[in-house]
C-alpha positions in Angstrom: 101.5 9.9 95.1 104.7 8.7 93.7 107.0 10.5 91.8 109.6 10.4 88.9 111.9 12.5 89.1 114.6 12.8 85.9 118.1 12.5 87.1 120.6 10.9 85.2 121.7 13.9 82.4 125.4 15.2 82.6 124.3 18.9 82.8 126.3 19.9 79.8 125.0 23.9 79.4 125.6 24.4 82.9 129.8 22.6 82.8 132.5 23.6 84.5 130.0 23.3 86.9 128.3 19.6 86.6 132.3 18.1 86.0 131.5 17.6 89.4 128.3 17.8 90.3 125.0 16.5 88.9 122.7 19.2 88.0 120.1 18.0 90.6 122.5 18.7 93.3 123.5 22.4 91.8 123.1 23.9 94.9 119.9 27.3 95.1 119.9 29.7 98.1 121.1 26.7 100.7 119.2 23.7 98.9 120.6 21.9 95.8 117.7 22.3 93.3 116.5 18.7 94.4 116.1 18.2 97.8 114.0 22.0 97.0 111.8 19.6 95.0 111.6 16.7 97.4 110.3 18.9 100.3 107.5 20.5 97.8 106.5 16.8 96.5 106.2 16.5 100.3 104.3 19.4 101.2 102.2 17.9 98.2 102.0 14.6 99.0 103.8 12.5 97.1 105.4 9.1 99.7 107.4 7.4 97.3 109.8 9.5 95.0 112.0 7.0 92.2 114.9 8.8 91.0 116.0 7.6 86.9 120.2 8.2 88.0 123.2 7.8 85.9 125.1 10.3 85.2 127.7 10.8 89.0 125.0 8.3 90.4 126.8 7.8 93.4 126.7 11.9 94.6 123.0 11.5 94.9 122.9 8.5 97.1 124.9 9.6 99.1 123.4 13.1 99.6 119.3 11.6 99.4 120.3 8.1 100.6 116.9 6.4 101.1 114.6 9.7 102.1 114.0 9.3 105.5 115.6 12.5 106.4 112.9 14.4 104.3 110.3 11.9 105.4 109.7 10.2 101.9 110.8 6.8 100.6 113.4 7.5 98.0 114.5 4.6 95.6 117.1 4.3 92.2 116.6 3.0 88.8 119.7 2.7 86.8 121.1 3.0 83.4 123.5 2.3 81.8 123.4 3.8 79.2 121.4 6.9 77.9 118.7 6.6 77.4 117.2 9.8 77.0 113.8 11.5 79.5 111.3 9.1 78.2 113.1 5.3 78.1 114.5 5.5 81.8 110.7 4.7 82.8 110.7 1.1 81.3 113.3 0.3 84.2 110.9 0.7 87.3 109.0 -1.6 88.5 106.2 -1.3 91.0 104.5 2.2 89.8 100.8 3.1 90.7 98.3 3.0 87.6 98.7 7.5 87.8 103.1 8.6 88.7 104.3 12.0 88.4 108.0 12.5 86.2 109.8 15.4 86.0 113.1 17.2 85.4 114.8 17.0 88.4 115.9 20.8 87.9 113.2 23.0 87.6 112.3 25.5 89.8 108.9 26.8 89.6 105.8 26.7 92.7 103.3 24.2 90.5 100.9 22.4 93.1 101.3 18.8 92.3 99.0 17.7 93.8 96.3 19.9 91.2 98.0 19.5 88.8 97.7 15.4 89.4 93.9 15.7 90.4 93.5 17.9 86.8 95.3 14.5 85.3 93.5 12.1 86.9 90.0 13.8 86.1 90.7 14.3 82.5 91.6 10.6 82.4 94.4 11.0 80.1 97.2 8.9 78.9 99.5 12.1 79.5 99.3 15.6 80.9 101.7 18.8 79.7 102.6 21.1 82.5 103.0 24.1 80.5 104.0 27.5 80.8 103.5 30.5 78.2 106.7 32.1 77.3 106.7 34.8 75.1 109.5 35.0 72.7 111.0 38.6 71.3 112.2 38.5 67.8 114.1 42.5 66.8 113.6 42.2 63.8 110.6 43.1 61.2 109.3 40.8 59.7 107.9 40.1 56.1 105.3 37.5 54.3 105.0 37.4 51.7 102.1 35.2 48.6 103.2 32.7 46.4 103.9 35.3 43.8 106.1 36.7 46.1 103.6 40.1 46.6 104.0 41.2 50.0 100.7 40.6 52.1 102.3 42.4 55.6 104.7 43.5 57.4 105.0 42.9 61.2 107.8 45.2 63.3 109.4 43.3 66.0 106.8 40.5 67.1 106.6 38.8 69.8 105.8 35.2 70.2 103.5 33.2 72.5 104.1 29.6 72.8 102.9 26.8 75.4 106.0 25.5 76.6 106.5 22.6 77.9 107.2 22.3 81.8 109.6 19.0 82.3 106.4 17.6 84.5 104.4 15.4 82.8 101.4 13.1 84.7 102.0 9.5 83.2 99.1 6.9 82.7 101.4 3.1 83.7 99.9 2.3 80.2 102.0 4.7 79.1 105.2 2.4 79.1 103.3 -0.2 76.8 104.6 2.2 73.7 108.2 3.2 75.5 110.7 0.6 73.4 113.5 -1.7 75.6 116.6 -0.5 76.2 116.1 2.2 73.0 116.9 6.2 73.3 113.6 8.0 74.1 112.7 11.3 74.4 109.5 12.9 75.9 109.3 15.4 72.7 109.1 11.5 71.1 107.2 9.7 73.2 104.7 12.2 73.0 103.9 11.6 69.2 103.6 8.2 69.2 100.9 8.2 71.9 99.4 10.8 69.3 99.9 8.6 66.9 98.3 5.9 68.0 95.5 8.3 69.3 96.0 8.4 72.8 94.7 11.5 75.4 96.9 13.7 75.7 96.7 17.3 76.8 98.3 20.0 78.6 97.8 22.2 82.3 98.4 25.9 82.1 99.8 26.9 84.6 100.6 30.2 85.7 102.8 30.4 88.7 106.9 30.7 88.9 108.8 28.1 86.4 112.9 28.0 85.2 114.3 25.2 84.0 118.1 26.7 86.0 119.9 24.4 82.5 122.0 27.2 81.3 124.4 30.0 83.4 121.8 32.9 83.0 118.9 31.0 84.2 120.7 29.5 86.9 121.7 32.8 88.1 118.2 33.9 87.7 116.7 30.8 90.3 119.3 31.9 92.4 118.6 35.2 92.3 114.9 34.4 92.5 114.8 32.3 95.6 116.4 34.3 97.6 113.9 37.0 97.0 110.9 35.0 97.4 111.4 32.0 99.2 108.5 32.1 101.0 107.0 30.8 98.0 108.6 27.7 96.9 108.9 25.7 100.4 106.3 25.4 102.6 105.9 24.1 106.3 104.6 20.6 106.5 
């Protein structure tokens, strides 16, 4: 398998930490979060990892080099200007027919091999790994007819959404729908694929997942990793 890790963002929600460190180098326990990801990808059979980098790229290169420490091949793709989460993929050469793409700031125990096999089996253009996230509404929700008559009153409902984990599997043909050198995020790319009637599916994951982009989530990730380290790191 081949994986692209999106590591070019500025991590503005984690300032001031990310003023001097790129977010993927933020420590979780004894490791930068990106090192945990690399160890996981290696365990599940990924042989080559491409870092899509921009902000503070020199620090990422200095730490990870060519990947020999983790017995994987690491190479780098540079964006000269911010291109979002999807457009940097267009810059990368020699991609496999199907490959993984993920954010570099995710703590999860996803089985990447099962996820990739699910994508191949379903012959999708894109498979999105999803997670159930409940959102409590701490108010009474009023539902009215067009004539303003009440037809329902729900006290403090809890809404359940399938959210993107920031982990994708893509067919190489998806590159045909990414414009050259123009800012494009994954939500917009998904809408382009749907507009062109290309198959996009979800992989419902029920394990552990956390995006460490906010200070509260980052602190939670530190605690969870220390308590359940064996659930995130396995012997290769």
